[in-house]
PDB file of N, CA, C and O in Angstrom:
ATOM      1  N   UNK A   1       6.513   4.716   7.301  1.00  0.00           N
ATOM      2  CA  UNK A   1       5.381   4.608   6.484  1.00  0.00           C
ATOM      3  C   UNK A   1       5.302   3.133   5.932  1.00  0.00           C
ATOM      4  O   UNK A   1       6.340   2.511   5.708  1.00  0.00           O
ATOM      5  N   UNK A   2       4.166   2.628   5.736  1.00  0.00           N
ATOM      6  CA  UNK A   2       3.958   1.346   5.187  1.00  0.00           C
ATOM      7  C   UNK A   2       2.788   1.331   4.330  1.00  0.00           C
ATOM      8  O   UNK A   2       1.766   1.905   4.705  1.00  0.00           O
ATOM      9  N   UNK A   3       2.838   0.712   3.181  1.00  0.00           N
ATOM     10  CA  UNK A   3       1.678   0.748   2.269  1.00  0.00           C
ATOM     11  C   UNK A   3       1.526  -0.718   1.717  1.00  0.00           C
ATOM     12  O   UNK A   3       2.507  -1.459   1.645  1.00  0.00           O
ATOM     13  N   UNK A   4       0.389  -1.075   1.366  1.00  0.00           N
ATOM     14  CA  UNK A   4      -0.054  -2.312   0.694  1.00  0.00           C
ATOM     15  C   UNK A   4      -0.610  -2.016  -0.709  1.00  0.00           C
ATOM     16  O   UNK A   4      -1.571  -1.257  -0.843  1.00  0.00           O
ATOM     17  N   UNK A   5      -0.034  -2.588  -1.714  1.00  0.00           N
ATOM     18  CA  UNK A   5      -0.584  -2.345  -3.057  1.00  0.00           C
ATOM     19  C   UNK A   5      -0.943  -3.685  -3.609  1.00  0.00           C
ATOM     20  O   UNK A   5      -0.114  -4.595  -3.606  1.00  0.00           O
ATOM     21  N   UNK A   6      -2.148  -3.837  -4.082  1.00  0.00           N
ATOM     22  CA  UNK A   6      -2.653  -5.122  -4.625  1.00  0.00           C
ATOM     23  C   UNK A   6      -2.845  -4.846  -6.154  1.00  0.00           C
ATOM     24  O   UNK A   6      -3.585  -3.954  -6.569  1.00  0.00           O
ATOM     25  N   UNK A   7      -2.135  -5.664  -6.943  1.00  0.00           N
ATOM     26  CA  UNK A   7      -2.333  -5.612  -8.386  1.00  0.00           C
ATOM     27  C   UNK A   7      -2.296  -6.879  -8.985  1.00  0.00           C
ATOM     28  O   UNK A   7      -1.903  -7.802  -8.270  1.00  0.00           O
ATOM     29  N   UNK A   8      -2.624  -7.130 -10.156  1.00  0.00           N
ATOM     30  CA  UNK A   8      -2.578  -8.358 -10.846  1.00  0.00           C
ATOM     31  C   UNK A   8      -1.232  -8.580 -11.387  1.00  0.00           C
ATOM     32  O   UNK A   8      -0.537  -7.593 -11.625  1.00  0.00           O
ATOM     33  N   UNK A   9      -0.778  -9.775 -11.611  1.00  0.00           N
ATOM     34  CA  UNK A   9       0.637 -10.066 -12.035  1.00  0.00           C
ATOM     35  C   UNK A   9       0.826  -9.430 -13.451  1.00  0.00           C
ATOM     36  O   UNK A   9       1.928  -8.987 -13.774  1.00  0.00           O
ATOM     37  N   UNK A  10      -0.209  -9.386 -14.265  1.00  0.00           N
ATOM     38  CA  UNK A  10      -0.018  -8.852 -15.599  1.00  0.00           C
ATOM     39  C   UNK A  10       0.245  -7.380 -15.624  1.00  0.00           C
ATOM     40  O   UNK A  10       0.768  -6.831 -16.594  1.00  0.00           O
ATOM     41  N   UNK A  11      -0.147  -6.720 -14.483  1.00  0.00           N
ATOM     42  CA  UNK A  11       0.083  -5.213 -14.409  1.00  0.00           C
ATOM     43  C   UNK A  11       1.328  -4.821 -13.787  1.00  0.00           C
ATOM     44  O   UNK A  11       1.657  -3.635 -13.789  1.00  0.00           O
ATOM     45  N   UNK A  12       2.107  -5.785 -13.212  1.00  0.00           N
ATOM     46  CA  UNK A  12       3.384  -5.426 -12.617  1.00  0.00           C
ATOM     47  C   UNK A  12       4.393  -5.174 -13.668  1.00  0.00           C
ATOM     48  O   UNK A  12       4.752  -6.078 -14.422  1.00  0.00           O
ATOM     49  N   UNK A  13       4.869  -3.944 -13.741  1.00  0.00           N
ATOM     50  CA  UNK A  13       5.967  -3.613 -14.701  1.00  0.00           C
ATOM     51  C   UNK A  13       6.850  -2.487 -14.205  1.00  0.00           C
ATOM     52  O   UNK A  13       6.696  -2.036 -13.070  1.00  0.00           O
ATOM     53  N   UNK A  14       7.754  -2.033 -15.019  1.00  0.00           N
ATOM     54  CA  UNK A  14       8.773  -1.029 -14.613  1.00  0.00           C
ATOM     55  C   UNK A  14       8.055   0.284 -14.109  1.00  0.00           C
ATOM     56  O   UNK A  14       8.575   0.957 -13.219  1.00  0.00           O
ATOM     57  N   UNK A  15       6.988   0.600 -14.623  1.00  0.00           N
ATOM     58  CA  UNK A  15       6.268   1.795 -14.261  1.00  0.00           C
ATOM     59  C   UNK A  15       5.856   1.725 -12.719  1.00  0.00           C
ATOM     60  O   UNK A  15       5.862   2.725 -12.001  1.00  0.00           O
ATOM     61  N   UNK A  16       5.528   0.557 -12.316  1.00  0.00           N
ATOM     62  CA  UNK A  16       5.178   0.295 -10.909  1.00  0.00           C
ATOM     63  C   UNK A  16       6.435   0.530 -10.030  1.00  0.00           C
ATOM     64  O   UNK A  16       6.341   1.187  -8.993  1.00  0.00           O
ATOM     65  N   UNK A  17       7.575   0.013 -10.428  1.00  0.00           N
ATOM     66  CA  UNK A  17       8.822   0.207  -9.618  1.00  0.00           C
ATOM     67  C   UNK A  17       9.097   1.727  -9.522  1.00  0.00           C
ATOM     68  O   UNK A  17       9.447   2.222  -8.451  1.00  0.00           O
ATOM     69  N   UNK A  18       8.944   2.439 -10.604  1.00  0.00           N
ATOM     70  CA  UNK A  18       9.102   3.840 -10.560  1.00  0.00           C
ATOM     71  C   UNK A  18       8.189   4.598  -9.618  1.00  0.00           C
ATOM     72  O   UNK A  18       8.584   5.562  -8.961  1.00  0.00           O
ATOM     73  N   UNK A  19       6.894   4.102  -9.575  1.00  0.00           N
ATOM     74  CA  UNK A  19       5.932   4.758  -8.703  1.00  0.00           C
ATOM     75  C   UNK A  19       6.336   4.474  -7.201  1.00  0.00           C
ATOM     76  O   UNK A  19       6.216   5.332  -6.326  1.00  0.00           O
ATOM     77  N   UNK A  20       6.807   3.247  -6.979  1.00  0.00           N
ATOM     78  CA  UNK A  20       7.178   2.959  -5.564  1.00  0.00           C
ATOM     79  C   UNK A  20       8.386   3.719  -5.144  1.00  0.00           C
ATOM     80  O   UNK A  20       8.457   4.161  -3.997  1.00  0.00           O
ATOM     81  N   UNK A  21       9.413   3.909  -6.081  1.00  0.00           N
ATOM     82  CA  UNK A  21      10.551   4.674  -5.750  1.00  0.00           C
ATOM     83  C   UNK A  21      10.093   6.189  -5.516  1.00  0.00           C
ATOM     84  O   UNK A  21      10.697   6.867  -4.684  1.00  0.00           O
ATOM     85  N   UNK A  22       9.080   6.697  -6.212  1.00  0.00           N
ATOM     86  CA  UNK A  22       8.643   8.066  -5.896  1.00  0.00           C
ATOM     87  C   UNK A  22       7.944   8.137  -4.672  1.00  0.00           C
ATOM     88  O   UNK A  22       8.110   9.121  -3.952  1.00  0.00           O
ATOM     89  N   UNK A  23       7.121   7.147  -4.314  1.00  0.00           N
ATOM     90  CA  UNK A  23       6.408   7.144  -3.079  1.00  0.00           C
ATOM     91  C   UNK A  23       7.423   7.151  -1.903  1.00  0.00           C
ATOM     92  O   UNK A  23       7.191   7.889  -0.945  1.00  0.00           O
ATOM     93  N   UNK A  24       8.505   6.393  -1.920  1.00  0.00           N
ATOM     94  CA  UNK A  24       9.494   6.354  -0.865  1.00  0.00           C
ATOM     95  C   UNK A  24      10.679   7.217  -1.067  1.00  0.00           C
ATOM     96  O   UNK A  24      11.736   6.964  -0.490  1.00  0.00           O
ATOM     97  N   UNK A  25      10.535   8.282  -1.907  1.00  0.00           N
ATOM     98  CA  UNK A  25      11.667   9.229  -2.249  1.00  0.00           C
ATOM     99  C   UNK A  25      12.251   9.732  -0.917  1.00  0.00           C
ATOM    100  O   UNK A  25      11.512  10.071   0.007  1.00  0.00           O
ATOM    101  N   UNK A  26      13.559   9.773  -0.839  1.00  0.00           N
ATOM    102  CA  UNK A  26      14.254  10.259   0.334  1.00  0.00           C
ATOM    103  C   UNK A  26      14.479   9.092   1.303  1.00  0.00           C
ATOM    104  O   UNK A  26      15.177   9.291   2.297  1.00  0.00           O
ATOM    105  N   UNK A  27      13.966   7.958   1.093  1.00  0.00           N
ATOM    106  CA  UNK A  27      14.217   6.868   2.084  1.00  0.00           C
ATOM    107  C   UNK A  27      15.413   6.098   1.466  1.00  0.00           C
ATOM    108  O   UNK A  27      15.418   5.771   0.279  1.00  0.00           O
ATOM    109  N   UNK A  28      16.385   5.833   2.288  1.00  0.00           N
ATOM    110  CA  UNK A  28      17.635   5.201   1.894  1.00  0.00           C
ATOM    111  C   UNK A  28      17.399   3.709   1.511  1.00  0.00           C
ATOM    112  O   UNK A  28      17.926   3.201   0.521  1.00  0.00           O
ATOM    113  N   UNK A  29      16.640   3.098   2.293  1.00  0.00           N
ATOM    114  CA  UNK A  29      16.422   1.646   2.127  1.00  0.00           C
ATOM    115  C   UNK A  29      14.928   1.236   2.410  1.00  0.00           C
ATOM    116  O   UNK A  29      14.334   1.807   3.324  1.00  0.00           O
ATOM    117  N   UNK A  30      14.383   0.396   1.760  1.00  0.00           N
ATOM    118  CA  UNK A  30      13.014  -0.090   2.061  1.00  0.00           C
ATOM    119  C   UNK A  30      12.929  -1.557   1.617  1.00  0.00           C
ATOM    120  O   UNK A  30      13.747  -2.109   0.881  1.00  0.00           O
ATOM    121  N   UNK A  31      11.841  -2.116   2.153  1.00  0.00           N
ATOM    122  CA  UNK A  31      11.631  -3.639   1.978  1.00  0.00           C
ATOM    123  C   UNK A  31      10.423  -3.776   1.038  1.00  0.00           C
ATOM    124  O   UNK A  31       9.454  -3.024   1.139  1.00  0.00           O
ATOM    125  N   UNK A  32      10.504  -4.756   0.118  1.00  0.00           N
ATOM    126  CA  UNK A  32       9.437  -5.032  -0.808  1.00  0.00           C
ATOM    127  C   UNK A  32       9.101  -6.532  -0.495  1.00  0.00           C
ATOM    128  O   UNK A  32      10.018  -7.353  -0.509  1.00  0.00           O
ATOM    129  N   UNK A  33       7.903  -6.889  -0.233  1.00  0.00           N
ATOM    130  CA  UNK A  33       7.526  -8.276  -0.053  1.00  0.00           C
ATOM    131  C   UNK A  33       6.382  -8.528  -1.050  1.00  0.00           C
ATOM    132  O   UNK A  33       5.398  -7.791  -1.115  1.00  0.00           O
ATOM    133  N   UNK A  34       6.563  -9.594  -1.809  1.00  0.00           N
ATOM    134  CA  UNK A  34       5.582 -10.016  -2.842  1.00  0.00           C
ATOM    135  C   UNK A  34       5.077 -11.365  -2.557  1.00  0.00           C
ATOM    136  O   UNK A  34       5.850 -12.314  -2.422  1.00  0.00           O
ATOM    137  N   UNK A  35       3.763 -11.482  -2.460  1.00  0.00           N
ATOM    138  CA  UNK A  35       3.248 -12.845  -2.205  1.00  0.00           C
ATOM    139  C   UNK A  35       1.960 -12.994  -3.014  1.00  0.00           C
ATOM    140  O   UNK A  35       1.326 -12.000  -3.370  1.00  0.00           O
ATOM    141  N   UNK A  36       1.590 -14.201  -3.294  1.00  0.00           N
ATOM    142  CA  UNK A  36       0.270 -14.389  -3.947  1.00  0.00           C
ATOM    143  C   UNK A  36      -0.852 -14.282  -2.960  1.00  0.00           C
ATOM    144  O   UNK A  36      -0.701 -14.621  -1.787  1.00  0.00           O
ATOM    145  N   UNK A  37      -1.985 -13.806  -3.438  1.00  0.00           N
ATOM    146  CA  UNK A  37      -3.101 -13.507  -2.553  1.00  0.00           C
ATOM    147  C   UNK A  37      -4.087 -14.781  -2.772  1.00  0.00           C
ATOM    148  O   UNK A  37      -4.689 -14.901  -3.839  1.00  0.00           O
ATOM    149  N   UNK A  38      -4.214 -15.627  -1.831  1.00  0.00           N
ATOM    150  CA  UNK A  38      -5.053 -16.855  -1.990  1.00  0.00           C
ATOM    151  C   UNK A  38      -6.493 -16.473  -1.955  1.00  0.00           C
ATOM    152  O   UNK A  38      -6.930 -15.626  -1.176  1.00  0.00           O
ATOM    153  N   UNK A  39      -7.230 -17.133  -2.838  1.00  0.00           N
ATOM    154  CA  UNK A  39      -8.741 -16.895  -2.878  1.00  0.00           C
ATOM    155  C   UNK A  39      -9.079 -15.397  -3.014  1.00  0.00           C
ATOM    156  O   UNK A  39     -10.069 -14.916  -2.463  1.00  0.00           O
ATOM    157  N   UNK A  40      -8.272 -14.714  -3.727  1.00  0.00           N
ATOM    158  CA  UNK A  40      -8.539 -13.256  -3.874  1.00  0.00           C
ATOM    159  C   UNK A  40      -9.817 -13.083  -4.832  1.00  0.00           C
ATOM    160  O   UNK A  40     -10.102 -13.853  -5.749  1.00  0.00           O
ATOM    161  N   UNK A  41     -10.471 -12.044  -4.494  1.00  0.00           N
ATOM    162  CA  UNK A  41     -11.578 -11.681  -5.354  1.00  0.00           C
ATOM    163  C   UNK A  41     -10.923 -11.108  -6.638  1.00  0.00           C
ATOM    164  O   UNK A  41      -9.832 -10.545  -6.541  1.00  0.00           O
ATOM    165  N   UNK A  42     -11.499 -11.220  -7.751  1.00  0.00           N
ATOM    166  CA  UNK A  42     -10.921 -10.610  -9.038  1.00  0.00           C
ATOM    167  C   UNK A  42     -10.874  -9.095  -8.842  1.00  0.00           C
ATOM    168  O   UNK A  42     -11.707  -8.437  -8.219  1.00  0.00           O
ATOM    169  N   UNK A  43      -9.795  -8.637  -9.455  1.00  0.00           N
ATOM    170  CA  UNK A  43      -9.593  -7.144  -9.460  1.00  0.00           C
ATOM    171  C   UNK A  43     -10.550  -6.623 -10.486  1.00  0.00           C
ATOM    172  O   UNK A  43     -10.710  -7.151 -11.587  1.00  0.00           O
ATOM    173  N   UNK A  44     -11.185  -5.539 -10.055  1.00  0.00           N
ATOM    174  CA  UNK A  44     -12.249  -4.895 -10.941  1.00  0.00           C
ATOM    175  C   UNK A  44     -11.538  -4.501 -12.287  1.00  0.00           C
ATOM    176  O   UNK A  44     -10.412  -4.004 -12.276  1.00  0.00           O
ATOM    177  N   UNK A  45     -12.216  -4.732 -13.414  1.00  0.00           N
ATOM    178  CA  UNK A  45     -11.683  -4.337 -14.626  1.00  0.00           C
ATOM    179  C   UNK A  45     -11.926  -2.822 -14.807  1.00  0.00           C
ATOM    180  O   UNK A  45     -13.044  -2.345 -14.617  1.00  0.00           O
ATOM    181  N   UNK A  46     -10.932  -2.118 -15.154  1.00  0.00           N
ATOM    182  CA  UNK A  46     -11.037  -0.694 -15.440  1.00  0.00           C
ATOM    183  C   UNK A  46     -10.048  -0.368 -16.462  1.00  0.00           C
ATOM    184  O   UNK A  46      -9.061  -1.086 -16.625  1.00  0.00           O
ATOM    185  N   UNK A  47     -10.271   0.732 -17.191  1.00  0.00           N
ATOM    186  CA  UNK A  47      -9.295   1.161 -18.198  1.00  0.00           C
ATOM    187  C   UNK A  47      -8.002   1.672 -17.601  1.00  0.00           C
ATOM    188  O   UNK A  47      -7.969   1.992 -16.413  1.00  0.00           O
ATOM    189  N   UNK A  48      -6.993   1.756 -18.335  1.00  0.00           N
ATOM    190  CA  UNK A  48      -5.658   2.054 -17.821  1.00  0.00           C
ATOM    191  C   UNK A  48      -5.692   3.505 -17.239  1.00  0.00           C
ATOM    192  O   UNK A  48      -5.121   3.731 -16.173  1.00  0.00           O
ATOM    193  N   UNK A  49      -6.320   4.446 -17.885  1.00  0.00           N
ATOM    194  CA  UNK A  49      -6.368   5.775 -17.370  1.00  0.00           C
ATOM    195  C   UNK A  49      -7.104   5.871 -15.930  1.00  0.00           C
ATOM    196  O   UNK A  49      -6.665   6.600 -15.040  1.00  0.00           O
ATOM    197  N   UNK A  50      -8.165   5.138 -15.792  1.00  0.00           N
ATOM    198  CA  UNK A  50      -8.861   5.140 -14.509  1.00  0.00           C
ATOM    199  C   UNK A  50      -7.974   4.460 -13.465  1.00  0.00           C
ATOM    200  O   UNK A  50      -7.911   4.912 -12.322  1.00  0.00           O
ATOM    201  N   UNK A  51      -7.278   3.364 -13.852  1.00  0.00           N
ATOM    202  CA  UNK A  51      -6.483   2.669 -12.903  1.00  0.00           C
ATOM    203  C   UNK A  51      -5.308   3.504 -12.435  1.00  0.00           C
ATOM    204  O   UNK A  51      -5.024   3.560 -11.238  1.00  0.00           O
ATOM    205  N   UNK A  52      -4.604   4.168 -13.386  1.00  0.00           N
ATOM    206  CA  UNK A  52      -3.465   5.083 -13.050  1.00  0.00           C
ATOM    207  C   UNK A  52      -3.936   6.170 -12.229  1.00  0.00           C
ATOM    208  O   UNK A  52      -3.250   6.525 -11.270  1.00  0.00           O
ATOM    209  N   UNK A  53      -5.119   6.788 -12.517  1.00  0.00           N
ATOM    210  CA  UNK A  53      -5.636   7.919 -11.743  1.00  0.00           C
ATOM    211  C   UNK A  53      -5.897   7.425 -10.345  1.00  0.00           C
ATOM    212  O   UNK A  53      -5.529   8.113  -9.393  1.00  0.00           O
ATOM    213  N   UNK A  54      -6.518   6.256 -10.163  1.00  0.00           N
ATOM    214  CA  UNK A  54      -6.753   5.662  -8.797  1.00  0.00           C
ATOM    215  C   UNK A  54      -5.509   5.564  -7.939  1.00  0.00           C
ATOM    216  O   UNK A  54      -5.441   6.015  -6.795  1.00  0.00           O
ATOM    217  N   UNK A  55      -4.472   4.907  -8.613  1.00  0.00           N
ATOM    218  CA  UNK A  55      -3.167   4.704  -7.929  1.00  0.00           C
ATOM    219  C   UNK A  55      -2.599   6.042  -7.553  1.00  0.00           C
ATOM    220  O   UNK A  55      -2.215   6.239  -6.400  1.00  0.00           O
ATOM    221  N   UNK A  56      -2.529   6.984  -8.495  1.00  0.00           N
ATOM    222  CA  UNK A  56      -1.906   8.253  -8.259  1.00  0.00           C
ATOM    223  C   UNK A  56      -2.646   8.940  -7.077  1.00  0.00           C
ATOM    224  O   UNK A  56      -2.001   9.554  -6.227  1.00  0.00           O
ATOM    225  N   UNK A  57      -3.978   8.838  -7.022  1.00  0.00           N
ATOM    226  CA  UNK A  57      -4.722   9.385  -5.968  1.00  0.00           C
ATOM    227  C   UNK A  57      -4.370   8.783  -4.631  1.00  0.00           C
ATOM    228  O   UNK A  57      -4.243   9.487  -3.629  1.00  0.00           O
ATOM    229  N   UNK A  58      -4.215   7.496  -4.624  1.00  0.00           N
ATOM    230  CA  UNK A  58      -3.823   6.771  -3.427  1.00  0.00           C
ATOM    231  C   UNK A  58      -2.472   7.253  -2.927  1.00  0.00           C
ATOM    232  O   UNK A  58      -2.295   7.455  -1.726  1.00  0.00           O
ATOM    233  N   UNK A  59      -1.518   7.441  -3.830  1.00  0.00           N
ATOM    234  CA  UNK A  59      -0.119   7.967  -3.472  1.00  0.00           C
ATOM    235  C   UNK A  59      -0.232   9.402  -2.892  1.00  0.00           C
ATOM    236  O   UNK A  59       0.414   9.758  -1.907  1.00  0.00           O
ATOM    237  N   UNK A  60      -1.083  10.190  -3.556  1.00  0.00           N
ATOM    238  CA  UNK A  60      -1.216  11.552  -3.095  1.00  0.00           C
ATOM    239  C   UNK A  60      -1.770  11.546  -1.670  1.00  0.00           C
ATOM    240  O   UNK A  60      -1.324  12.319  -0.822  1.00  0.00           O
ATOM    241  N   UNK A  61      -2.775  10.642  -1.405  1.00  0.00           N
ATOM    242  CA  UNK A  61      -3.332  10.548  -0.098  1.00  0.00           C
ATOM    243  C   UNK A  61      -2.320  10.225   0.983  1.00  0.00           C
ATOM    244  O   UNK A  61      -2.284  10.791   2.075  1.00  0.00           O
ATOM    245  N   UNK A  62      -1.457   9.211   0.562  1.00  0.00           N
ATOM    246  CA  UNK A  62      -0.324   8.859   1.535  1.00  0.00           C
ATOM    247  C   UNK A  62       0.540  10.011   1.780  1.00  0.00           C
ATOM    248  O   UNK A  62       0.897  10.290   2.925  1.00  0.00           O
ATOM    249  N   UNK A  63       0.911  10.726   0.712  1.00  0.00           N
ATOM    250  CA  UNK A  63       1.966  11.900   0.828  1.00  0.00           C
ATOM    251  C   UNK A  63       1.340  13.016   1.692  1.00  0.00           C
ATOM    252  O   UNK A  63       2.044  13.655   2.474  1.00  0.00           O
ATOM    253  N   UNK A  64       0.044  13.248   1.556  1.00  0.00           N
ATOM    254  CA  UNK A  64      -0.559  14.371   2.242  1.00  0.00           C
ATOM    255  C   UNK A  64      -1.221  14.033   3.606  1.00  0.00           C
ATOM    256  O   UNK A  64      -1.654  14.897   4.368  1.00  0.00           O
ATOM    257  N   UNK A  65      -1.260  12.675   3.850  1.00  0.00           N
ATOM    258  CA  UNK A  65      -1.806  12.139   5.063  1.00  0.00           C
ATOM    259  C   UNK A  65      -3.285  12.056   5.080  1.00  0.00           C
ATOM    260  O   UNK A  65      -3.879  11.797   6.127  1.00  0.00           O
ATOM    261  N   UNK A  66      -3.921  12.272   3.930  1.00  0.00           N
ATOM    262  CA  UNK A  66      -5.343  12.182   3.899  1.00  0.00           C
ATOM    263  C   UNK A  66      -5.792  10.710   4.021  1.00  0.00           C
ATOM    264  O   UNK A  66      -5.169   9.820   3.442  1.00  0.00           O
ATOM    265  N   UNK A  67      -6.815  10.478   4.737  1.00  0.00           N
ATOM    266  CA  UNK A  67      -7.377   9.103   4.893  1.00  0.00           C
ATOM    267  C   UNK A  67      -6.369   8.099   5.432  1.00  0.00           C
ATOM    268  O   UNK A  67      -6.408   6.914   5.101  1.00  0.00           O
ATOM    269  N   UNK A  68      -5.434   8.617   6.299  1.00  0.00           N
ATOM    270  CA  UNK A  68      -4.411   7.791   6.867  1.00  0.00           C
ATOM    271  C   UNK A  68      -4.580   7.842   8.363  1.00  0.00           C
ATOM    272  O   UNK A  68      -5.178   8.772   8.905  1.00  0.00           O
ATOM    273  N   UNK A  69      -4.046   6.830   9.031  1.00  0.00           N
ATOM    274  CA  UNK A  69      -3.977   6.776  10.500  1.00  0.00           C
ATOM    275  C   UNK A  69      -2.514   6.649  10.963  1.00  0.00           C
ATOM    276  O   UNK A  69      -1.740   5.812  10.499  1.00  0.00           O
ATOM    277  N   UNK A  70      -2.208   7.516  11.882  1.00  0.00           N
ATOM    278  CA  UNK A  70      -0.765   7.467  12.431  1.00  0.00           C
ATOM    279  C   UNK A  70      -0.869   7.094  13.852  1.00  0.00           C
ATOM    280  O   UNK A  70      -1.668   7.664  14.595  1.00  0.00           O
ATOM    281  N   UNK A  71      -0.045   6.103  14.274  1.00  0.00           N
ATOM    282  CA  UNK A  71       0.036   5.622  15.649  1.00  0.00           C
ATOM    283  C   UNK A  71       1.489   5.792  16.065  1.00  0.00           C
ATOM    284  O   UNK A  71       2.398   5.593  15.259  1.00  0.00           O
ATOM    285  N   UNK A  72       1.718   6.180  17.391  1.00  0.00           N
ATOM    286  CA  UNK A  72       2.915   6.100  18.009  1.00  0.00           C
ATOM    287  C   UNK A  72       3.307   4.703  18.222  1.00  0.00           C
ATOM    288  O   UNK A  72       2.488   3.803  18.034  1.00  0.00           O
ATOM    289  N   UNK A  73       4.535   4.459  18.612  1.00  0.00           N
ATOM    290  CA  UNK A  73       4.949   3.009  19.006  1.00  0.00           C
ATOM    291  C   UNK A  73       4.004   2.555  20.092  1.00  0.00           C
ATOM    292  O   UNK A  73       3.390   1.494  19.971  1.00  0.00           O
ATOM    293  N   UNK A  74       3.871   3.331  21.150  1.00  0.00           N
ATOM    294  CA  UNK A  74       3.075   2.916  22.284  1.00  0.00           C
ATOM    295  C   UNK A  74       1.664   2.641  21.895  1.00  0.00           C
ATOM    296  O   UNK A  74       1.097   1.625  22.295  1.00  0.00           O
ATOM    297  N   UNK A  75       1.099   3.486  21.152  1.00  0.00           N
ATOM    298  CA  UNK A  75      -0.355   3.283  20.713  1.00  0.00           C
ATOM    299  C   UNK A  75      -0.472   1.948  19.898  1.00  0.00           C
ATOM    300  O   UNK A  75      -1.421   1.177  20.037  1.00  0.00           O
ATOM    301  N   UNK A  76       0.566   1.744  19.043  1.00  0.00           N
ATOM    302  CA  UNK A  76       0.541   0.487  18.168  1.00  0.00           C
ATOM    303  C   UNK A  76       0.655  -0.705  19.115  1.00  0.00           C
ATOM    304  O   UNK A  76      -0.075  -1.689  18.995  1.00  0.00           O
ATOM    305  N   UNK A  77       1.597  -0.589  20.068  1.00  0.00           N
ATOM    306  CA  UNK A  77       1.788  -1.744  21.004  1.00  0.00           C
ATOM    307  C   UNK A  77       0.492  -2.081  21.748  1.00  0.00           C
ATOM    308  O   UNK A  77       0.104  -3.244  21.849  1.00  0.00           O
ATOM    309  N   UNK A  78      -0.153  -1.060  22.254  1.00  0.00           N
ATOM    310  CA  UNK A  78      -1.464  -1.200  22.928  1.00  0.00           C
ATOM    311  C   UNK A  78      -2.517  -1.805  22.109  1.00  0.00           C
ATOM    312  O   UNK A  78      -3.281  -2.660  22.554  1.00  0.00           O
ATOM    313  N   UNK A  79      -2.556  -1.338  20.856  1.00  0.00           N
ATOM    314  CA  UNK A  79      -3.574  -1.874  19.932  1.00  0.00           C
ATOM    315  C   UNK A  79      -3.292  -3.364  19.681  1.00  0.00           C
ATOM    316  O   UNK A  79      -4.249  -4.138  19.655  1.00  0.00           O
ATOM    317  N   UNK A  80      -2.030  -3.819  19.493  1.00  0.00           N
ATOM    318  CA  UNK A  80      -1.673  -5.212  19.279  1.00  0.00           C
ATOM    319  C   UNK A  80      -2.110  -6.021  20.505  1.00  0.00           C
ATOM    320  O   UNK A  80      -2.650  -7.116  20.346  1.00  0.00           O
ATOM    321  N   UNK A  81      -1.902  -5.537  21.664  1.00  0.00           N
ATOM    322  CA  UNK A  81      -2.285  -6.287  22.870  1.00  0.00           C
ATOM    323  C   UNK A  81      -3.742  -6.386  22.965  1.00  0.00           C
ATOM    324  O   UNK A  81      -4.229  -7.446  23.358  1.00  0.00           O
ATOM    325  N   UNK A  82      -4.491  -5.401  22.649  1.00  0.00           N
ATOM    326  CA  UNK A  82      -6.006  -5.512  22.608  1.00  0.00           C
ATOM    327  C   UNK A  82      -6.484  -6.503  21.599  1.00  0.00           C
ATOM    328  O   UNK A  82      -7.405  -7.276  21.864  1.00  0.00           O
ATOM    329  N   UNK A  83      -5.853  -6.490  20.409  1.00  0.00           N
ATOM    330  CA  UNK A  83      -6.348  -7.372  19.403  1.00  0.00           C
ATOM    331  C   UNK A  83      -5.977  -8.822  19.789  1.00  0.00           C
ATOM    332  O   UNK A  83      -6.741  -9.745  19.504  1.00  0.00           O
ATOM    333  N   UNK A  84      -4.803  -9.032  20.439  1.00  0.00           N
ATOM    334  CA  UNK A  84      -4.433 -10.356  20.932  1.00  0.00           C
ATOM    335  C   UNK A  84      -5.466 -10.933  21.902  1.00  0.00           C
ATOM    336  O   UNK A  84      -5.789 -12.120  21.912  1.00  0.00           O
ATOM    337  N   UNK A  85      -5.956  -9.994  22.717  1.00  0.00           N
ATOM    338  CA  UNK A  85      -7.017 -10.450  23.737  1.00  0.00           C
ATOM    339  C   UNK A  85      -8.349 -10.826  23.086  1.00  0.00           C
ATOM    340  O   UNK A  85      -9.124 -11.572  23.685  1.00  0.00           O
ATOM    341  N   UNK A  86      -8.622 -10.359  21.940  1.00  0.00           N
ATOM    342  CA  UNK A  86      -9.854 -10.606  21.240  1.00  0.00           C
ATOM    343  C   UNK A  86      -9.850 -12.041  20.610  1.00  0.00           C
ATOM    344  O   UNK A  86     -10.896 -12.568  20.229  1.00  0.00           O
ATOM    345  N   UNK A  87      -8.686 -12.619  20.522  1.00  0.00           N
ATOM    346  CA  UNK A  87      -8.518 -13.921  19.859  1.00  0.00           C
ATOM    347  C   UNK A  87      -9.064 -15.033  20.813  1.00  0.00           C
ATOM    348  O   UNK A  87      -9.028 -16.214  20.468  1.00  0.00           O
TER     349      UNK A  87
END
């Protein structure tokens, strides 16, 4: 499983680390990459309750497979080859 979470620097806190640990519960080791997003559109302002609700809903979607796409290794490799041909 792989996920991308975009947040502002001011929102990064211990609560986020705990949510990530919950999301990957049972996984012995995982990788976290953090990078600045150049020319990013500003993150919409929303109250904390709405924000947490949106993130928890996204986590639930990942856990239940809702609104996700799953590819086998072969399907992924074929997709990469097709995308390379489009360049």
